VMD Tcl script that draws the C-alpha trace (Angstrom):
set ca {
  {-140.82 -101.30 -15.13}
  {-141.39 -98.24 -17.34}
  {-139.35 -96.07 -14.98}
  {-136.33 -98.36 -14.96}
  {-136.42 -98.63 -18.77}
  {-136.62 -94.84 -19.03}
  {-133.73 -94.45 -16.58}
  {-131.63 -96.87 -18.63}
  {-132.31 -95.01 -21.88}
  {-131.60 -91.66 -20.22}
  {-128.35 -92.96 -18.72}
  {-127.15 -94.34 -22.04}
  {-128.06 -91.11 -23.80}
  {-126.08 -89.07 -21.29}
  {-123.15 -91.44 -21.51}
  {-123.06 -91.16 -25.30}
  {-123.31 -87.36 -25.10}
  {-120.18 -87.01 -22.94}
  {-117.13 -85.71 -24.75}
  {-114.72 -88.53 -25.51}
  {-111.12 -88.65 -24.45}
  {-108.65 -90.52 -26.55}
  {-105.85 -92.55 -25.05}
  {-103.36 -89.93 -26.23}
  {-105.15 -87.26 -24.14}
  {-105.04 -89.31 -20.95}
  {-102.78 -87.69 -18.36}
  {-102.18 -91.10 -16.77}
  {-100.54 -92.78 -19.72}
  {-97.19 -91.66 -21.04}
  {-97.66 -93.40 -24.39}
  {-99.20 -92.43 -27.68}
  {-102.52 -93.80 -28.88}
  {-100.73 -95.96 -31.46}
  {-98.41 -97.51 -28.85}
  {-101.31 -98.19 -26.50}
  {-103.39 -99.76 -29.28}
  {-100.45 -101.96 -30.32}
  {-99.84 -103.11 -26.74}
  {-103.53 -103.86 -26.28}
  {-103.73 -105.83 -29.53}
  {-100.64 -107.89 -28.75}
  {-101.71 -108.76 -25.19}
  {-105.43 -109.10 -25.75}
  {-105.37 -112.77 -26.63}
  {-102.16 -113.84 -24.92}
  {-102.53 -117.23 -23.29}
  {-101.67 -117.49 -19.60}
  {-101.37 -120.16 -16.95}
  {-102.82 -119.67 -13.47}
  {-101.95 -122.16 -10.74}
  {-103.63 -123.11 -7.46}
  {-101.22 -125.48 -5.73}
  {-100.97 -126.86 -2.20}
  {-98.67 -127.10 -0.32}
  {-97.33 -123.60 -0.86}
  {-93.73 -124.86 -0.66}
  {-94.19 -126.97 -3.81}
  {-91.85 -126.20 -6.70}
  {-93.44 -125.75 -10.13}
  {-91.86 -126.54 -13.48}
  {-93.31 -125.50 -16.84}
  {-92.02 -127.54 -19.77}
  {-89.06 -128.69 -17.64}
  {-88.07 -125.16 -16.57}
  {-88.52 -124.00 -12.95}
  {-90.94 -121.07 -12.70}
  {-91.14 -120.74 -8.91}
  {-92.86 -122.01 -5.82}
  {-96.60 -122.22 -5.31}
  {-96.30 -119.39 -2.77}
  {-94.64 -117.10 -5.35}
  {-97.20 -117.89 -8.04}
  {-100.41 -117.25 -6.07}
  {-102.72 -115.06 -8.19}
  {-100.10 -114.68 -10.94}
  {-100.90 -115.23 -14.61}
  {-97.83 -116.80 -16.20}
  {-97.74 -116.03 -19.95}
  {-97.40 -119.10 -22.16}
  {-97.08 -119.60 -25.90}
  {-99.95 -121.30 -27.74}
  {-99.60 -125.08 -27.87}
  {-99.14 -128.05 -25.54}
  {-97.37 -127.57 -22.20}
  {-96.37 -129.79 -19.28}
  {-96.70 -128.67 -15.66}
  {-94.78 -130.59 -13.00}
  {-95.38 -129.96 -9.29}
  {-93.28 -131.47 -6.51}
  {-92.51 -131.00 -2.82}
  {-90.47 -133.01 -0.29}
  {-92.68 -135.54 1.50}
  {-95.38 -135.48 -1.21}
  {-96.07 -137.46 -4.36}
  {-95.26 -135.37 -7.42}
  {-97.87 -134.46 -10.03}
  {-97.52 -133.98 -13.78}
  {-100.23 -132.68 -16.09}
  {-100.50 -131.40 -19.64}
  {-102.65 -128.63 -21.05}
  {-103.06 -126.88 -24.34}
  {-102.87 -123.10 -24.45}
  {-105.05 -121.47 -27.05}
  {-104.40 -117.83 -27.88}
  {-108.14 -117.22 -28.20}
  {-108.85 -118.23 -24.59}
  {-106.73 -116.29 -22.18}
  {-106.79 -118.43 -19.03}
  {-105.64 -121.96 -18.28}
  {-106.23 -122.94 -14.66}
  {-104.30 -125.84 -13.13}
  {-105.40 -126.90 -9.63}
  {-103.16 -129.37 -7.79}
  {-103.28 -130.67 -4.21}
  {-100.28 -132.89 -3.60}
  {-100.83 -136.07 -1.56}
  {-98.44 -136.72 1.35}
  {-96.24 -139.81 1.24}
  {-96.99 -142.13 4.18}
}
mol new
graphics top color blue
foreach p $ca { graphics top sphere $p radius 0.5 }
foreach p [lrange $ca 0 end-1] q [lrange $ca 1 end] { graphics top cylinder $p $q radius 0.2 }
display resetview
């Protein structure tokens, strides 16, 4: 246990001793430090909607506006404004589903999981 604690302290010490690179020095970003900080601050707490819907051919509406099919929205975070929203999911041959959720800008993810039931 002493060795792992020592290794942790040594690793942190070495990490802190490394010379820092600012965002403006990064060769991978073509933006200034101020622009990067502003973009980070504005997107840091942006609310988003993530959907897991079956069947994949289902059409999805957010607040009455079509946003795409379930297939197109797999693993996509759809940005939403803070407040109450309505999600409608429908596909031919299935009962439709409607649900409401509240997006809070302090929690970034809102997951809606829907499995449509076939009409018999």
